N, C-alpha and C positions, 0 to 999 in steps of 0.2 A: 317421166315418172320414175322416181328412185325407190328401190326396195329396201335401201339401207344396208345392203350386203356389199361386201368388198368383192372385187373380181378375184377369181381363183388364181393362186400363184402358178407360175409355170411348172409343168411336171419335171421330175428329175430326168436327166439324160439316161438312156438305157445303159451306157457303159458305167456310169456312176452307180446306178441301181445294182448292177451285177457285183460290184466290189464292196458295197456297204455291208457291215456285219454288226450285230449287237456287241457293244464293247464289254458287256458283262459275261455273256455266254458264248459268243462267237457264232451264234445262229444267224441264218439269213433273215432279212427284214422284208416285210410285205406292207403294202399300203393299207391303211386303216383309217377309221374315223373315231375320234374320241367321244366320250359321253356328251360333250358340249357341242359336237358337230365339227370340231376343228380337225384338220388332217394330222395324221401321225404315222409313224412307222412302227410296225408290231413285230416283235421277235417270234420266230417259229419254234423256239425251244419249248417242248411240251411240259417240262418241269418248272421252268421259271420264265413264263411269258411276260415280257415287259413291253411297254409302249413308249415311244419317244416322240416328243412334239416336233412338228414341222412349222417353223415360224417364218413367214414371208418367203416361203418356198425353200427354206434352208433347214435340213434336218439337224436337230440339236441332240447329238448322241453323247450326252453326259449322264452318267449313272445317277447323279443327284436329281436330274430332271425327269427321269423315267418314272412311270407309274406301273404298278402291278396290274395285269389284265385279269379281271374276274371272269369266271365262267358263267356267271349269272346274267 
């Protein structure tokens, strides 16, 4: 029986996670989930929190693909 969901992509390697930074603010990135349930990396910058999509297990750290994280 299929649920129609794709299997979760592999997690990022710990060494890679340690060196990734927000390309806009330089802040560290943490795992998050977007409004539509897709994985993303979220900047920890308190003044300009941005979220970057993770597509097929690959973080897309392009400023043009980032979305502003709302506090609501």
